[in-house]
MARBA-3410 file (N, C-alpha, C, O; in Angstrom, 1 decimal):
151
-5.3,13.1,-14.4,-4.1,11.9,-13.8,-3.7,10.7,-14.4,-4.3,9.9,-15.0 ~ -2.5,10.8,-14.3,-1.9,9.4,-14.6,-1.3,8.6,-13.4,-0.9,8.9,-12.3 ~ -1.5,7.3,-14.1,-0.7,6.3,-12.9,0.0,5.5,-13.7,-0.4,5.0,-14.7 ~ 1.5,5.5,-13.0,2.2,4.8,-14.4,3.2,4.1,-13.2,3.0,4.2,-12.0 ~ 4.1,3.5,-13.8,4.8,2.7,-12.9,5.9,3.8,-12.2,6.1,4.8,-12.9
6.7,3.6,-10.8,7.5,4.7,-10.4,8.9,4.2,-11.2,9.2,3.1,-11.6 ~ 9.6,5.3,-11.1,11.2,4.7,-11.6,12.0,5.2,-10.9,11.6,6.0,-10.0 ~ 13.1,5.0,-11.0,14.4,5.7,-9.8,14.3,7.2,-9.6,14.5,7.7,-8.5 ~ 14.0,7.8,-10.7,13.8,9.5,-10.8,12.9,10.0,-9.8,12.9,11.1,-9.4 ~ 11.7,8.9,-9.4,10.8,8.9,-8.5,11.3,9.0,-6.7,10.8,9.6,-5.8
12.1,8.4,-6.8,12.8,7.5,-5.5,12.5,8.7,-4.4,11.7,8.4,-3.5 ~ 13.0,10.1,-4.3,13.0,11.1,-3.6,11.8,11.5,-2.8,11.5,11.6,-1.7 ~ 11.0,11.6,-4.4,9.5,11.9,-3.7,9.0,11.0,-2.9,8.4,11.5,-1.9 ~ 9.0,9.5,-2.9,8.9,8.4,-2.6,9.1,8.2,-1.3,8.3,8.0,-0.5 ~ 10.7,8.3,-1.2,10.8,8.6,0.2,10.0,9.6,1.0,9.7,9.3,2.1
9.8,10.7,0.5,9.0,11.5,1.3,7.8,11.0,1.8,7.3,11.2,2.9 ~ 7.3,10.4,0.8,5.8,9.6,1.0,6.3,8.8,2.0,5.7,8.9,3.1 ~ 7.4,7.8,2.1,7.1,6.8,3.2,7.2,7.5,4.7,6.8,6.8,5.7 ~ 7.6,8.7,4.8,7.7,9.4,6.0,5.8,9.9,6.2,5.2,10.2,7.2 ~ 5.5,9.9,5.1,4.1,10.6,5.5,3.3,9.5,5.8,2.3,9.7,6.5
3.4,8.4,5.4,3.1,7.0,5.8,3.1,6.9,7.2,2.0,6.9,7.7 ~ 4.3,6.8,8.1,5.0,6.5,8.9,4.1,7.6,10.0,3.5,7.2,11.0 ~ 4.1,8.8,9.7,3.4,9.9,10.5,1.9,9.6,10.4,1.2,9.9,11.4 ~ 1.4,9.0,9.4,-0.1,8.8,9.8,-0.2,7.8,10.5,-1.3,7.8,11.1 ~ 0.5,7.0,10.8,0.3,5.6,11.3,1.0,5.6,12.6,1.3,4.6,13.2
1.3,6.9,13.2,2.1,7.0,14.5,0.7,6.9,15.5,0.7,6.2,16.6 ~ -0.3,7.4,15.3,-1.4,7.8,15.8,-1.9,6.4,16.3,-2.6,6.4,17.4 ~ -1.6,5.4,15.8,-2.5,4.2,15.4,-1.3,2.9,16.4,-1.6,1.9,17.1 ~ -0.4,3.2,16.2,1.0,2.4,16.8,1.8,2.9,17.6,2.8,3.4,17.1 ~ 1.6,2.8,18.8,2.5,3.4,19.6,3.8,2.6,20.4,4.3,2.9,21.4
4.1,1.4,19.2,5.4,0.6,19.6,5.9,1.4,18.2,7.0,0.9,18.1 ~ 5.9,2.1,17.4,7.0,2.6,16.5,7.8,3.6,17.4,7.3,4.2,18.4 ~ 9.1,3.5,17.0,10.6,4.1,17.5,10.6,5.3,16.7,10.4,5.5,15.5 ~ 11.1,6.3,17.8,11.1,7.8,17.2,11.8,8.0,16.1,12.7,7.1,15.8 ~ 11.6,8.8,15.4,13.0,9.2,14.2,12.4,8.9,13.1,11.2,8.6,12.8
13.4,8.8,12.3,13.0,8.3,10.7,13.0,6.7,10.7,13.8,6.1,11.3 ~ 11.9,5.9,9.9,11.7,4.6,10.0,11.6,4.6,8.3,11.3,5.6,7.6 ~ 11.8,3.6,7.9,12.2,3.1,6.5,11.5,1.8,6.6,12.0,0.9,7.2 ~ 10.3,1.8,5.8,9.0,0.4,6.0,9.7,-0.6,4.8,9.8,-1.8,4.9 ~ 10.0,0.2,3.6,9.8,-0.3,2.3,11.4,-0.3,1.8,12.3,0.4,2.3
11.5,-1.3,0.7,13.0,-1.6,-0.1,12.2,-0.8,-1.4,11.5,-1.7,-2.0 ~ 12.1,0.0,-1.8,11.7,0.9,-2.8,12.3,0.5,-4.2,11.7,0.2,-5.2 ~ 13.8,0.6,-3.9,14.5,0.0,-5.3,14.2,-1.1,-5.5,14.4,-1.4,-6.7 ~ 13.6,-2.4,-4.5,13.6,-3.5,-5.1,12.2,-3.8,-5.7,12.1,-4.5,-6.6 ~ 11.1,-3.3,-5.2,9.9,-3.2,-5.5,9.9,-3.0,-7.1,9.3,-3.9,-7.9
10.5,-1.7,-7.4,10.9,-1.3,-8.5,11.7,-2.5,-9.8,11.4,-2.6,-11.0 ~ 12.5,-3.0,-9.2,12.9,-3.9,-10.1,12.5,-5.3,-10.0,13.0,-6.2,-10.7 ~ 11.7,-5.5,-9.2,10.9,-7.0,-8.9,10.3,-7.5,-10.3,10.1,-6.7,-11.2 ~ 10.0,-8.5,-10.5,9.3,-9.0,-11.5,7.9,-9.6,-10.7,6.8,-9.7,-11.2 ~ 8.3,-9.9,-9.5,6.9,-10.0,-8.6,6.2,-9.0,-7.8,5.5,-9.2,-6.9
6.6,-7.6,-8.5,6.1,-6.5,-7.3,6.2,-5.3,-8.7,6.9,-5.4,-9.7 ~ 5.0,-4.3,-8.4,4.5,-3.1,-9.3,4.8,-2.3,-7.9,4.2,-2.5,-6.9 ~ 5.8,-1.3,-8.3,5.4,0.4,-7.6,4.8,1.3,-8.1,5.6,1.8,-8.9 ~ 3.6,2.0,-8.2,3.1,2.7,-9.1,3.0,4.1,-8.6,3.1,4.3,-7.4 ~ 2.8,5.1,-9.3,2.5,6.7,-8.8,1.4,6.8,-9.7,1.1,6.2,-10.7
0.5,8.1,-9.0,-0.4,9.0,-9.6,0.6,10.8,-9.9,1.4,11.5,-9.2 ~ 0.2,10.7,-11.0,0.8,12.3,-11.4,-0.8,13.1,-11.6,-1.9,12.7,-11.9 ~ -0.3,14.2,-11.3,-1.4,15.1,-11.4,-0.5,16.3,-11.8,0.4,16.7,-11.0 ~ -0.7,17.0,-13.4,0.3,18.3,-13.3,1.6,17.9,-13.4,2.5,18.6,-13.1 ~ 1.7,16.9,-13.7,3.6,16.7,-13.4,4.0,16.5,-12.6,5.2,16.3,-12.4
2.8,16.6,-11.0,3.7,15.9,-10.0,2.8,14.7,-9.4,1.6,14.4,-9.6 ~ 4.0,14.1,-8.5,3.5,12.8,-8.1,2.7,13.3,-7.0,3.0,14.1,-6.2 ~ 1.3,12.5,-7.0,0.5,12.8,-5.6,0.1,11.5,-5.0,-0.8,11.3,-4.1 ~ 0.8,10.7,-5.5,-0.1,9.6,-4.7,1.0,8.2,-4.8,1.9,8.4,-5.6 ~ 0.9,7.0,-4.0,1.6,5.7,-4.1,1.3,4.5,-4.1,0.3,4.3,-3.4
1.7,3.3,-4.6,0.9,2.1,-4.0,1.8,1.0,-4.7,2.4,1.2,-5.8 ~ 2.0,-0.1,-4.0,2.4,-1.1,-4.6,1.7,-2.5,-4.4,0.7,-2.5,-3.6 ~ 2.0,-3.5,-5.1,1.7,-4.7,-5.3,2.5,-5.5,-4.9,3.6,-4.9,-5.1 ~ 3.0,-6.8,-4.3,4.0,-7.7,-4.3,3.4,-9.1,-3.9,2.8,-9.4,-2.9 ~ 3.8,-9.9,-5.0,3.2,-11.7,-5.0,4.4,-11.8,-4.0,5.6,-11.5,-4.0
3.4,-12.7,-2.8,4.3,-13.4,-1.6,3.6,-14.8,-1.8,2.6,-15.1,-2.5 ~ 4.5,-15.8,-0.7,3.8,-17.0,-0.7,3.1,-17.3,0.7,3.4,-17.0,1.8 ~ 2.4,-17.7,0.2,0.9,-17.9,1.4,2.2,-18.6,2.6,3.2,-19.4,2.5 ~ 1.5,-17.8,4.0,2.5,-18.2,4.8,2.1,-19.5,5.7,2.8,-20.1,6.6 ~ 1.1,-19.8,5.3,0.0,-21.6,5.9,0.1,-22.4,4.8,0.0,-21.9,3.6
0.4,-23.7,5.0,0.5,-24.4,3.9,-1.4,-24.9,3.7,-1.7,-25.5,2.7 ~ -2.1,-24.5,4.4,-3.8,-25.0,4.8,-4.4,-24.0,4.2,-5.5,-23.8,4.7 ~ -4.0,-23.0,3.2,-4.8,-22.3,2.6,-5.1,-22.4,1.3,-4.2,-22.6,0.5 ~ -6.3,-22.4,1.0,-6.5,-22.6,-0.7,-5.7,-21.7,-1.8,-5.9,-21.7,-3.0 ~ -4.9,-21.2,-1.2,-4.0,-20.5,-2.2,-2.8,-20.4,-1.7,-2.7,-20.4,-0.5
-1.8,-20.5,-2.7,-0.6,-20.9,-2.6,0.6,-19.3,-2.7,1.7,-19.1,-2.2 ~ -0.2,-18.4,-3.5,0.8,-17.2,-3.4,-0.1,-16.1,-3.4,-1.0,-16.5,-4.2 ~ -0.4,-14.9,-3.1,-1.2,-14.0,-3.0,-0.6,-12.8,-3.2,0.6,-12.8,-3.3 ~ -1.4,-11.6,-3.4,-0.9,-10.1,-3.9,-0.9,-9.7,-2.6,-1.8,-10.1,-1.9 ~ 0.2,-8.7,-1.8,0.2,-7.9,-0.8,0.0,-6.4,-1.4,0.8,-6.0,-2.2
-0.7,-6.0,-1.2,-0.9,-4.2,-1.3,-0.4,-3.1,-0.3,-0.8,-3.2,0.9 ~ 0.4,-2.1,-0.6,1.0,-1.8,0.2,1.5,0.0,-0.1,1.8,0.4,-1.2 ~ 1.7,0.7,1.0,2.7,2.0,0.8,1.5,3.0,-0.2,1.6,3.8,-1.2 ~ 0.4,2.4,0.6,-1.1,3.5,0.0,-0.9,4.8,0.4,-0.9,4.9,1.6 ~ -0.6,6.0,-0.3,-0.1,7.1,0.3,-0.8,8.0,-1.0,-0.8,7.8,-2.2
-1.4,9.1,-0.1,-1.9,10.3,-1.5,-1.6,11.9,-0.6,-1.7,12.2,0.6 ~ -1.2,12.5,-1.4,-0.5,14.1,-0.7,-1.8,14.6,0.2,-2.8,14.5,-0.4 ~ -1.8,15.0,1.2,-3.2,15.8,1.9,-3.8,16.4,0.8,-4.8,16.0,0.3 ~ -3.3,17.3,0.5,-3.9,18.4,-0.2,-4.9,17.4,-1.7,-5.7,18.0,-2.4 ~ -4.7,16.5,-1.7,-5.4,15.4,-3.1,-6.3,14.3,-2.4,-6.9,13.6,-3.1
-6.5,14.4,-0.8,-7.1,13.5,-0.6,-8.4,13.7,-1.1,-8.7,14.9,-1.4 ~ -9.5,12.8,-1.2,-10.8,12.8,-1.3,-11.2,13.4,-2.7,-12.1,14.2,-3.0 ~ -10.2,12.8,-3.7,-10.7,13.0,-4.9,-10.6,11.4,-6.0,-10.5,11.4,-7.3 ~ -10.7,10.0,-4.9,-10.4,9.3,-5.6,-9.5,8.4,-6.3,-9.6,7.4,-7.0 ~ -8.3,9.5,-5.6,-7.1,9.0,-6.1,-6.2,7.6,-5.5,-5.3,7.0,-6.1
-6.8,7.4,-4.4,-6.3,6.1,-3.9,-7.0,4.8,-4.5,-6.4,3.7,-4.7 ~ -8.3,5.2,-4.6,-9.2,3.8,-5.0,-8.6,3.9,-6.9,-8.4,2.9,-7.6 ~ -8.3,4.9,-7.2,-7.4,4.3,-8.7,-6.5,3.8,-8.3,-6.4,2.7,-9.0 ~ -5.3,3.9,-7.5,-4.4,3.2,-7.7,-4.6,1.9,-7.0,-3.9,1.0,-7.3 ~ -5.7,1.5,-6.1,-5.7,0.5,-5.7,-6.2,-0.5,-6.8,-5.5,-1.5,-7.0
-7.2,-0.3,-7.5,-7.7,-1.0,-8.9,-6.9,-1.3,-9.9,-6.9,-2.3,-10.5 ~ -6.1,-0.2,-10.0,-4.9,-0.3,-11.0,-3.9,-1.6,-10.1,-3.7,-2.6,-10.8 ~ -3.4,-1.7,-9.0,-2.7,-3.0,-8.3,-3.4,-4.1,-8.5,-2.9,-5.1,-9.0 ~ -5.1,-4.1,-7.9,-5.7,-5.0,-8.2,-5.7,-5.8,-9.7,-5.3,-7.0,-10.0 ~ -6.2,-4.9,-10.6,-6.0,-5.3,-12.1,-4.3,-5.8,-12.3,-4.2,-6.7,-13.2
-3.5,-5.6,-12.1,-2.2,-5.7,-12.2,-1.9,-7.5,-11.3,-1.3,-8.4,-11.9 ~ -2.3,-7.7,-10.4,-2.5,-8.7,-9.4,-3.2,-9.7,-9.7,-2.8,-10.8,-9.3 ~ -4.5,-9.7,-10.6,-5.3,-10.2,-11.5,-4.4,-11.0,-12.7,-4.3,-12.2,-13.0 ~ -3.8,-10.1,-13.3,-3.2,-10.3,-14.9,-1.8,-11.4,-14.5,-1.2,-12.1,-15.3 ~ -1.6,-11.2,-12.8,-0.2,-12.2,-12.3,-1.0,-13.3,-11.8,-0.4,-14.0,-10.9
-2.0,-13.7,-12.1,-2.9,-15.0,-11.6,-3.5,-14.5,-10.2,-4.7,-15.0,-10.3 ~ -3.5,-14.0,-9.4,-3.4,-13.6,-7.7,-5.0,-14.0,-8.2,-5.6,-13.7,-9.2 ~ -5.5,-14.7,-7.1,-7.3,-14.9,-6.7,-7.4,-14.1,-5.1,-8.4,-13.4,-4.8 ~ -6.1,-14.4,-4.3,-6.1,-13.7,-3.0,-5.0,-12.3,-3.1,-3.8,-12.3,-3.3 ~ -5.8,-11.5,-2.7,-5.5,-10.0,-2.6,-5.5,-9.4,-0.9,-6.5,-9.4,-0.2
-4.3,-9.0,-0.7,-4.5,-8.4,0.8,-3.9,-7.3,1.3,-2.8,-7.0,0.7 ~ -4.2,-6.4,2.4,-3.4,-5.6,2.7,-3.8,-5.0,4.2,-4.9,-4.9,4.7 ~ -2.7,-4.8,4.9,-3.2,-4.3,6.0,-3.4,-2.8,6.3,-2.7,-1.9,5.9 ~ -4.6,-2.4,7.4,-4.9,-1.3,7.6,-5.1,-1.4,9.1,-5.5,-2.5,9.5 ~ -4.8,-0.4,10.0,-5.2,-0.1,11.5,-6.4,0.0,11.4,-6.8,0.5,10.4
-7.2,-0.6,12.4,-8.6,-1.2,12.4,-9.4,0.3,12.8,-10.5,0.6,12.3 ~ -8.5,1.2,13.9,-9.0,2.6,14.1,-9.2,3.5,12.9,-10.2,4.2,12.8 ~ -8.2,3.3,11.8,-8.0,4.1,11.1,-9.4,4.2,10.1,-9.2,4.0,8.9 ~ -10.8,4.5,10.6,-12.1,4.3,10.0,-11.9,4.7,8.5,-12.0,3.9,7.5 ~ -11.8,5.9,8.4,-11.5,6.6,6.6,-11.0,5.5,6.1,-11.8,4.8,5.5
-9.6,4.9,6.1,-8.9,3.8,5.6,-9.7,2.5,5.3,-9.8,1.9,4.2 ~ -10.3,2.3,6.2,-11.0,1.0,6.3,-12.3,1.1,5.1,-12.5,0.3,4.2 ~ -13.2,2.3,5.4,-13.9,2.4,4.5,-13.5,2.9,3.1,-14.4,3.1,2.3 ~ -12.6,3.1,2.9,-11.9,3.4,1.5,-12.0,2.2,0.9,-12.5,1.9,-0.1 ~ -11.1,1.4,2.0,-11.1,-0.3,1.2,-12.2,-1.4,1.2,-12.2,-2.4,0.5
-12.8,-1.1,1.8,-14.5,-1.7,1.9,-15.3,-1.1,0.2,-15.9,-1.7,-0.8 ~ -14.9,0.2,0.5,-15.5,0.5,-1.2,-15.0,-0.2,-2.4,-15.6,-0.3,-3.4 ~ -13.6,-0.6,-2.3,-13.2,-1.2,-3.3,-13.6,-2.9,-3.3,-13.2,-3.6,-4.3 ~ -14.0,-3.3,-2.5,-14.3,-4.9,-2.3,-13.6,-5.6,-1.3,-13.7,-6.8,-1.3 ~ -12.8,-4.8,-0.4,-11.9,-5.8,0.8,-12.4,-5.6,2.1,-12.8,-4.5,2.5
-12.3,-6.8,2.6,-13.5,-6.9,3.9,-12.5,-7.5,5.0,-11.7,-8.3,4.5 ~ -12.4,-7.3,6.6,-11.6,-7.6,7.6,-11.7,-8.7,7.3,-12.5,-9.1,6.5 ~ -10.8,-9.4,8.1,-10.3,-10.8,8.0,-9.8,-10.9,9.6,-10.6,-11.5,10.3 ~ -8.6,-10.6,10.0,-8.3,-10.7,11.2,-8.0,-9.8,11.8,-7.5,-8.9,11.2 ~ -8.1,-9.7,13.2,-7.5,-8.6,13.8,-6.3,-8.9,15.0,-6.4,-9.8,15.8
-5.3,-8.1,14.8,-4.0,-8.5,15.6,-4.1,-7.9,17.2,-4.1,-6.7,17.4 ~ -4.3,-8.8,18.4,-4.5,-7.7,19.5,-3.0,-7.9,20.2,-2.3,-8.9,20.0 ~ -2.7,-6.9,21.2,-1.6,-6.7,21.8,-1.8,-6.4,23.2,-2.7,-5.6,23.5 ~ -0.9,-7.2,24.2,-1.2,-6.5,25.2,0.1,-6.0,26.1,1.0,-6.7,26.5 ~ -0.2,-4.4,26.3,1.0,-3.7,26.7,1.4,-3.9,28.0,0.5,-3.8,28.7
2.7,-4.1,28.7,3.3,-4.2,30.0,3.8,-2.8,30.2,4.4,-2.5,31.2
END
């Protein structure tokens, strides 16, 4: 397996992965609109100095993705002013369970630390137990649960 930065030539596959993320999240989020949704500005992530978008390849096939993006802290009372946010973690279904997501996550953490980030965050639906466990194995811990009231 090779992990590398994504290129414009990967965009078609990455757009398919994005819809895979949406499909995976629909059972956890009933507020998503129907149809195609675009969460990410992939070309921006590829060209930003404050981001890295990576893919995992196996046998010349892109099988996974993820990004890290340096963001400003939302609150001025935190001990950090900037942090790295990880997202777009996707592994093609037939390649899951092989440690690929862990490799992607570790590479993004490494990049974030090289950029001087001491705080690294990501979002995961609390009901997505397999994803929560996968991120806990890499060292993440729960911080905040967002709750909502349905009308």
